[in-house]
N, C-alpha and C positions, 0 to 999 in steps of 0.2 A: 238366602236371607228371608225370602217369603215362602209360604207353604212349606214344602219339604226341602231338606238339605239347605242350600243357600240360593233358593230359586229367585229371589229378588235380583240377584246379580245379573241374571239373563233377562228377566222381565223388565227391568228398569233401563236397560240399554236400548239405544235407537236401532231400528231395523230398516233395511231397504232391499228391494229386489235387485238382483244383479245377474248378468249373463256371463257364461264361461266359454272357453274354447276347448276343443277336444284335445289339443296338444298337451294341456296341463289339467285335464279333467280329473285325473286320479291324484288325490293328495291325501297322505296319511296323517292322522292325528296320533303321532307317536306317543304312547302312554306306557312308559316303561316302569316296572317295579324293579327293586334291587335284584330280585331273582332273575327277571327276564334280561337284565343287563349282562348277567353272567352267562346266560345261555345264548345271547345274540351273536350274530356273525355277519361278516361282510359278504354280500352276494354279488356286488359289482363295484367297479371303480371307474371314474371318469377323470383322467389326470390324477390329481391328488384328492378329489372328492369321492367319498365312499357312500355306498347305498347299503343299508342294513336289511337283514331278513325281516326284522320287526317292522320296518317301513313298508315293505310289501304286504305283510300280514295286516297291518293296521289300515292300509289303503283298501284291502279286500274287505275288512270289517265295515268300512264306510260304505262300500258298494252293497254289502248285505243289508245294512240299515236302510239303504235307498230302495231295497226290493229286488236287487239283481242277484242272479245265481253266479257262483264263483267256482271254477274248476281250474285245472292246471294251465289250460290255454289262456284263461283270463289272467292268471297270476303272471304268466310270461309277458302278456301285453301290458300289464301294470308296470312290470320292471322296465320294459321298453320305454314306456312313457316317462318313467323316472330318470332313465338314462338320457333321453332326449331333453328332458327338463334341465338337466345339468349342462348339456351342451348349449341350450338356449340362454341359460344364466351366464355362461361364459361369454357369449356374444353380447348380452346386455351390459356386462361389466366393461366391455371395451368402449361403450358409448356413455358410460357414467350416468345411466338412467336413474332418476329420482322417483321414489314411491310416495304418492300423496297420503298423508296420515288419514285424511277423511275416507279415502278408498278402503284402507285397512279396517278402520273402526266400523264403518257401515256394513261392510261385507262380513266381518266377524260377527256382528250382532245378528245379521240375518241368518247366517249359516248356523249359529248356535240355536237360534229359535227354530229353524227347520229341523235340526237334529233332535231337538227335544220333542217336537211333534212326531217325528218318525219313530223315536224310541219309546214314546209314551209318556215320559216325564223326565224332569232333570235328574231325579234320583236314579232312574234306570240308566240314563246316559252316563252318569258318574260311575255307576256300578259296572257298566259295560266296558268302559275304558280303564277302570280301576285307578282313576285319578280325580282329584278335586276339580271342580268346574273352572277354577282359576288357571290351573295347569293346562287344561284342555284349550282354554281361550288363548293362553300364551303361545302354545305350540301352533294353534290355528293361525294366529297373527303372523308368525314366522313363515308359515307355508303360504299365506296370502301374499306376503311380500315377494316371495319367490315366484308365485303365480303371476303377479303383476309384471315383474321383470321379464319372465318368459313370454308372456303375451305381447309385450312391447317388442321383444326380439322377433317373434313370429310376425307381428304386424310389419316390421321393417323388411322382412323377406317377401311379404305378399302384397304390400300396399299398391304396387303398380298393376295388379291383375284386375281385369275387367271382363264382363260378359256382354256381348252386343245383342241387340234384338234379333238379328239374323241368326245368331247361334242358338238362341232360345227357340225360335221357330223351327230351325232345322232339326234340333233335338226332338221337339215334340212330334213333328211330322214323321220322323224316322222311328218313333217309339211304337211298337206293336200295340194294338188296342188292348190285348189281354195283360199288358204290363203297365197300363195307365191306372194310376191309383184311384180308389174310391174314397172321397173325403166325407166323413160324417158331418152332421150339423155342428156349427160352431157359433159362439156367442161373444159379443162384446158387452161386458157387464161392469157397471160402476156402482160403488157402494158409498153410503154415508152412515157413519156410526157415531152415536153419542153414548156416554156412560153415565150411570146414576151419580148424582152429587151427594156426598156425605154431608149431613147437616152441620152447621157451624157449632151447635151445642155438642154434638158427638165429637167433633174435632177438638173442641176446647176441653172436654172431659178427658180425652186421651192425653192431651198436652199436659194438663194438670197432674195426671197420674205419673207421667214421665218426670215432671219436675219434682214430684215427691220422691221418686226413686233416685233422682240426682242428688237431692238433699241428703238422703241416707248415705250415698257414696261420699259426698263432701264431708259428712259428719263421721265418716269411717265406722258407721254402725252396720255396714254391710259391704260385701265385695261385689264388683261388677259381675264376676262369674256367677255368684250365687243368685243375684237378681235376674240375670239373663236366663238361667236355668228355670227360674220360678215364673217369670213374667213374659219372656219373649215369645212371640207367635211364630218364630222361625225355629222349628225343632232341630234342624240340621246344625245351625250354629249355636243354638241354645245349649245343646248337649256338650258343646265345647266351651261353655262359658261366654258364648256370644262371639267368639273369635272367628273372623272370616278367613284369615291367612293372607300371605303376601300376594298383592295384586299389582300389576303394572298400571301406571297412570293411563287413563283413557278407557279402561275396561269396565268401569262401573258407571252407574247413573251419574250424570253431571251434578245433580243436586246433592247426592250422597258424597261424591268425591270432593266437590267444592267445599262442603262443610268440613269434611275430614281433614283436608289438607290445610285448612286455616288454623287447625289446632296445633298446639305444642305437644310434644311427646308426653303422654300420660294425661293430657287434658281431656275433659269430657264436654261435649257440646250441649247446648240447649236442644229441645226437640226439633228435629229436622223433618220436614214434610216431603213425602214422595207420593206418587199416584196410588200407592198401595197402603199407605199408612204413615205413621210417625216413628222416627228412630231417635234413640239416644246413642251417640257415637263416642267412642274413645279411640284416640290415635295411639297405637302401641309402639310403633317404630316407623322410621322412614329412611330409605336408602336410595338416593338419586331418583330413578324413574319408577320406583315401586314403594309400596307402603303396606302396613298391616294394621287392621282395625278390629275392634269388637263392637257389637251393638246390641241394643234391646229394641225389638220391633213390636209395635202395637198395630195390628192390622185393623183396617176399617172397612169391613165388608158391608155393602149396601143393604139396608133393610128393605122389606117388601114395599113399604110406602115410598122409599126413595127410587126403587125400580119403577113403580107405577108413575111417579112424577116424570121420570125420564121418558116413559112411553107417551105420556101426554105431550111432552115437549117435541118428540120426533113426529107425532101425529100432526101437530100444528105446522111443522116444517113441510110435511107431505101435502097438507091441504093447500099451502101456498104454491107448491110446485104444480099440483093438479089444476089449480085455478089459473095458472099461467102468470102469476105475479112474481114468481121466482123460478129461475132455471136451475136444473140439477147441478150444473157446473158451479154456479155461484153459491148454491146451498152448501156444496162440499167445502168450498173455500171458507165460508162463513161459520159453518157449524161442525163439520166432521172432526172427530177426535181420533181418527185412525191414522197414526203417523206413517204406517206402511204405504198408504194409498193417497193421502190428501194432496201430495205434490203432483200426482199424476191424474188429478181430477177424479179420484176414487176408483181408478181402473184396477180390476182384479186380474192378476197374472197367475201363471202356472205355479203350483206348489213345488214342482221339481224343476231342476235346471235342465233345459233342453240344449245341450251343448252345440248341436249343429242344426238346429231348427231355425226357421225364419222368424226373426222377431216380429210379433204380431199383436194387435190389440184384441184379437179374437182367440177364444179357447174352444177346442172341441169338447163335446159333452163329457167324454171320459176323463178329462182333466179337471172338471169342476167338482167341488165338494158336493156330495149328494143333496145336502139341504139347500145349497145355492141353486143347483140344477132344478129341483122340484119347485123352488120358489119362482123361477123365471120361465119354466117350461110352458105355462099357459099364457104368458104375456106376449104382446105384440111389440115390435120395436117402438120405443117412445113411452112405453108403459112403466109404471113404478109399482113395486110390490107393497104389500101391507107391512107394517113393522114386524121384524123377527127378533126374538130374544136369542142372543148368541153368547157363546163363551169364547173369547179371543185372548190368547195368552193369559189364561187364568183370570180374565176379567169379564164380568157379566155386563152386557151392553145391548143396545137396540140398534138394528140396522135397517136401512132402506136399500133396495136393489133396483137399479135402473137399467133396463134392457135397451141399449143404444142401437145395436144391430144384431141380426141373426142371419147367418149364411146357411141356406138349406143344403142338405146332403146332395152330392153330385159326383159324377165322374170327372177326372182331370180334364180341363180344357184351357185353352190359351186366354180366353176372355176373363175367367175368374181366377186362374192360377198362374198367371204369367210370373208374378213375383216369386212364387214358390219354386217354379222351374228355374228361373234365373238364379235364385239363391243356391239351389242345389248344384247347378253347373259352376257357380262361383266357388263353392266349397271344394268341388272336385279339382278345379284348377289350383286352388290354394294348397290342397293336400299334395298335389303333384309337385308344386314348387317347393314345399317343405321337404318332400322326399328327395328331390334333386339337390337341395341344400345339404341334407344329411350325407348323401353320397359324395358330394364335393368337399364336405368339411370333416368327415369322420377320420380321415387320415391325419388330420392335425391334432386329434385327441388320442390319448392312450387309454383305451377302453378294454376292460377285462371282466370276465364273469366267473363265478364259482362253478364247480363241476355240474351241479344240477340245473344250472341256467345257461349252459354253454350255447344251447340252441337259440337263445334270444339274440345272439349276435347275427343270426341269419335274418332276423326281423328288422334290423336296422337298414 
């Protein structure tokens, strides 16, 4: 809907960082065309549940997007994880586990945003999977529901496991010095972001333009499709007469969706504001939990003057923090417009999901975006950067970076790395418990593999 294709659909959704577990870390975004359906085949079954060749292939595509190399051994491990996932889902079904809708929506939003960053643009992501963004989101939500249930089942298997301080010390003391890890410098960085404000006059001008277009529609002097092709700033949907396509409820921006679902079928809204512009929306059809709309979008990109005013605003905030009349934490709560980090006090977390790494407020230097690293590299803990002009999710804004702490590079030791060692041992114990559960439970399942994946059975 914004920029290219229907970019607004992902940019207007809420996003939140989330952590995953390795047991269900491989999830395919199955994007089948009619041709691929004819060519698809079953590669494994778990009781009556099937796993398709396309699921393995799409999971591998996801790994490639994330920068991993994929060979036959990786494919076999992917299939193993998919089989294990089916087993865990069966266990979860026995406990009637419910999936929170907020978990699904937030994780879907974040994952889509991450995939867009990794692929380069929403248009490239759509092209890569050969599916509309709505279909990708729908399939992702289904997979996230399965992931949640599998994680709950895994938790039930491992929740009793603990690691004692004596075990941590024994492990460290028995570890040869040449096998003790070297940890690079890591940083705890918090950010505050504000975006330029579009002037009231410019908003009003865009609103009046949309009202004139609506008048043409009401007078039947033009069609919605023709006006969308001529005026909409969303070229992806504009080329289709503004039509977005069928979307499940909860997938689009709350502002957009709320306005659309208040309409009767065929009815056209008044101008609807979003953070990226103004929309004229028509509800085409609605069926239970999904609906189809078309829209005309007038984007309101900030002018240079509006960008400069935002810089003045963030400089005033910085001056208060430097003078000590305002703490950075309070400033984030009062002023930051970055929905990804504001609830965590502006904390910047990893761009990639570290499935088995210790949750931490610090990030090693190689996990930081280069512009962030260079902005804080010369700072001391407690210092604040000068304002940086950034482009986040296709929006221009200004950010301040606060270096809360820096951990110098060092060899593994108990004083600094106790929690890392404890977490590592905990994961080892949990993986052992999962393996024992598999061995004890797999006889209760009817599991079969196609000929080329027969050896996966040995991995269970």
